[in-house]
N, C-alpha and C positions, 0 to 999 in steps of 0.2 A: 691429183697434186702433181705439179711440175717438178722435175728433178733439176738440180743445179747443172748437170751435164748437158741439159737441153740448151743451155746458153753458151756452151764452150766455143761455138763458132761465131759468136757475136763480135762485131768489130770493136776495137778500142780496148781499154783497160778493164780492171775488175769492176769498177763502178758501172761501166757501160753494160757489162754482162749481167750485173745484178738488176739494173734498170730493165733490161730485156726480160729477165726472169719474172719480175713483178708485173710487167706489162702482159706477158703471156698468161700469167695467172689471172689477171684482170679480164683478158679476152675469154678465157675458158669459163670463168665465173659468169660473165655476161651471156655467153652462149647457153649456159645451164639455167639462167634465170627465168627463161620463158616458161619452163615446166612448173616452176614455183608459182609464177603469176597466174597461170591457168588452172592450177590444181584445186580441186574442191577442198573445203575445210577438212573433211574427213580424212583425206589423204595426207594433208599437212600434219594433222594430229597423229595419224598412224605412223608417220615418219618419226615423230618425237617418241612415241611409245616403243617403236623398234629400236631407237637409240638406247632407251632405258634398258630394254631386254639385252641388247648387245653389251652394254656396260657391265651388267651382272655376269653375263656369260664369259666375258674376257677379263675377269678380275685378276687372274694370275699373271696374264701377259702385261696388263697395265701396271700392276704393282711392281713387277720385275723391271719394267722400263723406268718407272719412277725411282726405284731404288738406285739405279745407275745414276740418275740425275742427282739424287741426294748424296750419294757417295762422292761424286765429283765435286759437289758444292762444299761438302765438309772438308775434302782435301784441299780445296782452294781457299779455305778460311772463311766461308760464309758464316755470318752470325747465327746463333740459335733461333732468333725470332724470324729471320728470313728463311731459314731451313724449314721452320714450321709452315710458312706460306707455301713452300715448295712441296712438302711431303703429302702423299696420299696414303690412306690406309683403307681397310675394308669398310669402316664406318663412314668415312668421307665419300667413298664410292657409292655406298648405299644412299647417302643423302643426295648425291648428284642424280642418281637414278630416280629417287622419289621426286626431286624437283622437276625432272623431265616429264614425269607422269602428271604432276600438277599443272605444268605448263600446257600439256596436251588437253587437259580438262578446262583450261581457262577459256572463256568466251572470246570470240573474235569481235573487234569493234565493227560497227555497221560500216559497210563499204560505201553506202550512199545515205545522206541525210537531207530530206527535203527542207528547203529554206523558206521560199515564198513565191507567190505569183508575180509575174512581171507584166507590164503593159504589152498589148499586142497578142494576147493569148499564149503567153509563154510561162514557163515555170523554171525556177532556179533550184539547183541542188548542189550540195557539196560532196565530193567524192574523196576517198582516201586511196592513194596509189603508192605502191612500193617505190623506194628510191631507185632500185635497180641493183647496183653493186655497191656494197658498203665495205670499206676497209676497217681493220681493227688492229691496233698496236697495243700490246698489253704486257704486264710484268710477269715475273716468274711464279705464276700461280696456275698450275695445270687445269684446275677446275674452270678457270675463266675460258679456256678453249671451248669447253662444252656449253658454258653459260652463253657466250656470245654467239656461237654457231646456232644454238637452239632458238635464241631470240631472233636471229636473222631468218631462219626457216619459218618460224611462226608468223613473222611479218611479211613473208614471201619475198625477202630480199636475198640475193646471192651475196657472197662475201669472200674477201681475201684477208686471212688472218696471219698476223706475225707476232711471235713471242720471242723472248730473249733466249740466249744459248743455255742458260741454267735449266730451263724447263722444256727444251725442244724435244728431247727424247720422249718425255712423258706426253707432250702434245701430239707428237707424231703417232704414238701408240693409240691415243684417243681418237685421232683422225682415222687411222687405218682400221681400227677394230670397232669403232662406235659410229662416228659421224658419216663417213662415206658409205659403209654397208647399211646403215639405217635408212639413208636416202634411197639406196639401190633396192632395198627390200620392198619398197612400196612403189617402185617404178619411176622415181625421180632421178634426175641426173646428178650423180655424186660430184661432178665438176662444179656444181653450183656453189659449193663451199670449198675454198682452196686454203691450204696451209703452206705458207712460205717455208721452204727447206733451208733458207738462209737466215741466220740470226745476226748478221752484221749490222752495224749502224747504217751502212749504205742501203740496206734493204728497207729500213724504217724511213729513210729520206726518200727513197724511190716510191714508197707507198703513198706519200702525200704529194707526189708530183704527177699522178696519173689523172690529169684534168678531165680527159674525155672518158676514161674507163671507170674511174673510181671517184665519183664526185663528193663523197662524204666519208670521213675517216673518224672512227672512235679512237681516242687517245687516252691511254691509262698509263700511269707510272709516276716516276719522280717529277717534281715540279719543274726543274730546270730543263730536263730532257723533253718533257711534254710541251712546255712553252716554246722551246726551240723548234720542235716539229710543227707546232701550230703556226708559228711565224713563217716557216718554209711553206706550209700548205697555203697560207694566205697569199704568198707571192705567186702561187700557181693557180689561184682561183678555186682551190679545193676547200670545202667547208669541213669543220671539225666539231665533234662533241668531245670536249676535253675534261678529263678527270686529272687535274694537275697536282692539287694539294689536298691535304686532309688534316685531321686533328680535331677532336671534340673538346668543347669547353664545358666545364661544370662549374656553375656559379652557385655558391652557398650563401643564401640571403640571410639577413639578420633574423628573419622569422623562420629559419629552416629547422626541421627536425634533424638533429645531428646523427641520429641512428640511421634515418633514411638516407642522409647525405653519404654516410660511410658505405652503406649498402650499394648506392649508385656508383660511388667511386670504384669499389671492388668489381661491380658488374661491368663497368666500362673498361676494365683491364684484363678481361678474360683471355684476350689475345692481343699481343703487343705489336704485331706487324701489320695491323689493318688500319685503314684510314679513319674509321669512326670511333676508335678507342678514345678514352679520356687522355688528353694531351696537356691541357692547361686547367688548373684548379684555382678559381678565383674565390676568395673568402672575404665576406663583409667584415670590416674591422671590429664591429661590435661583438662578434662571436669568434674572432680569430684566436684570441688567447686560449679559449677552451677547445676550439675545433681543430686548429692546426696540429697540436700534439696527437690528437686522436687519428687524424688523417695520416700523419707520419708513421704512427704505429701500424696502421692498416697497410700502408705501402711496404713497410719493412717486412711484414708477414708475407706479403706477396713476392718479396725479392725485388721490389721496385724502389729506385732512388728518388728522393725528393730534391728537386733543384730549387734552392732558395736564394733570395737576393743577398749580396749583389751578384747579378747574373753575368756570365761570359757569353751570352747568346741573346737573341731577341726573345721577348716574352712568349711569342707565339710559335717558337721554333718547333718543327714537326719531328718528334723523336722517332716515330715509326720508320723514318727514312734514314736514320743515323745508325749505320751498321755497327753493332757492338754497344750502343748506348740506348737501344730501344726501351730498355727497362728504366725509364725516367719519366717523371711527371713534374712540370713546372708548377710551383705554388706561389701565388701572389695575393697580397692583401689589397682590398679596394675600399674606397671611402663609402661607396653607395652603389645602388643598382645602376645608376647612370654611368659611372666609371666602368663598371663591369661590361655593360653593353658597348661602350666606346672601344674598349680593348678587344672584345669579341669581333666587332665590326671592322676594326682598322688594323689590328695586329695579328690576326689569324686568317686562315684561308676562307672563313665563312662557310665551312662545311656544316657543322652541327653545334648547337649550344643548348644546354639544359639549365633551368633555374630550379633550385631546390628551395621551396618555401611553403609555409602554411598560410601565407598572406595572398588571398586571391587578387587583390588590387595590384600587388607587386608582380605577380605572375602575368597579369594582363598587360602591364606596362612593358615587361620584358618581351612578351610575344609581339606586341605592337611595334617595338623599336629595334629588335635584333633582326638582322637581314640575312642570316644563314639560310642554307637550303632546307635545313631541318631545325625546328625550334621545339623544345620539349619542356614540360612542366612535371617535375617529380617522375621523370622517366629517363632511361639510359640513352646516351648518344648512340649506342650500338644498334638502336632501332632504325637508324638511317640506313636502310638496306632494302633493295627491291623485294627480296623474298619476305622480309618481316613486315613491310608496309603494304605490298601489293599481292603477296602470295605467289610471285613468279620471280625467276632470277633477273638480274640486271645486266646491262652491258657496261655499266659504270655509273658514277655519280657526277653529274655536270654542275659546276659551280659558277658558270658564266652569269654575268649581270646583264643579259640581253633576253628579249622574248624568245621563247622556244622551250624545249625540254630542259628542266632544271631539277636537280636532285636525282634520285635513282631513275635511270633511263631504262625503260622496258620496251618490249615489242610494240606496245601501243603508241610509242613515240616515234617509231621508225617509218613514218609515212609522209607523203607529200599531200598537200591540200590542192584539190582541183575543183574549179567551178564548172558546172555543166548546165547549159540552158537548152531546153527542148520545148516542143509544143505542149501546151497544157494538157491536151488529150492523148499525148503519147503514152504508151504503156511503160511500166517500169523497165529501166535498162538492165541488162544482165550484169551480174557482179563481176 
């Protein structure tokens, strides 16, 4: 990891020094990427297992660092829900270690897939290649540091990671005690994964300007900030996988089992500061008279406020990003399924939507017409998660409406497609 002092001699002002810092991290990561590309599968998986072992061994150091972040956040007035995102404890560290071990056991996708024979005695194959160096900018959730780093290593990509100031002490402890030594333990270059020591806005901007060094950047965080960085990246020819907005929709159909609907509402609010929590509750008008009071009572018991019309906010407003008001759910009555789908498709982020119904035909219409990255029938929006759907951590949830990775992005998505044409009688190429 590069120190800030390494850029003190750079010409120009603070932004120039930060740009030089990020560029140096990119160069070091690129130099370290060769070892990842050439490493056997067994070495890659051993690195992840070593990280898991290191995570357990360094529990006291990591929790002490995290407590400093939490204390500083509390003193600065951070809301309880955002503090929950920031906080680590023994159980969360164990879960992180367990996920690293599961990732180590996950099969690698085939590096080469035969496609067909071509005229002239040739054959065509499709190969998967690492991107090279991938950047990542993410919010104040220390576990994401390990989630992203491990996904990059599993996909044989190097990386430059940046988190905000609220989590930087925790992230640095995870880098120093887990990520770098885990790579070193199996003979891989720890420089392949870099953690930026600078948490300024300038470092985020510099990360998406490294056209030649860092061609792809994963963006996670608040919608406006992520969209701004995405626009800056586009100006510099850097591609992004953006997780800009969240919020789950729960639609209670006329044929819903209201007990089940209440259970799914409660299940979708087990954590308030996450993107896939229930954010908007849509209720069919035929059952609203009975259902809404039940839902309000359930919300009250959870300590969550119901926002009812007339609203002073857009219907799809994302409460998880509203510091101090995360404990809020918008409730809206709708005329029918079609109106519910229209609202979910046009007035929310399109992250996740659930229909609660015992009517199979209604569920099928909902699934056919809702365009979110995750659509569920009688299941919680909280299932839209890389670990819950794929059994491995995610780098983020992409909600773009373009071809490419969409929904939870995992290591299997972090490859480039390459076509290879060789003589028909040539032996299989090395991986």
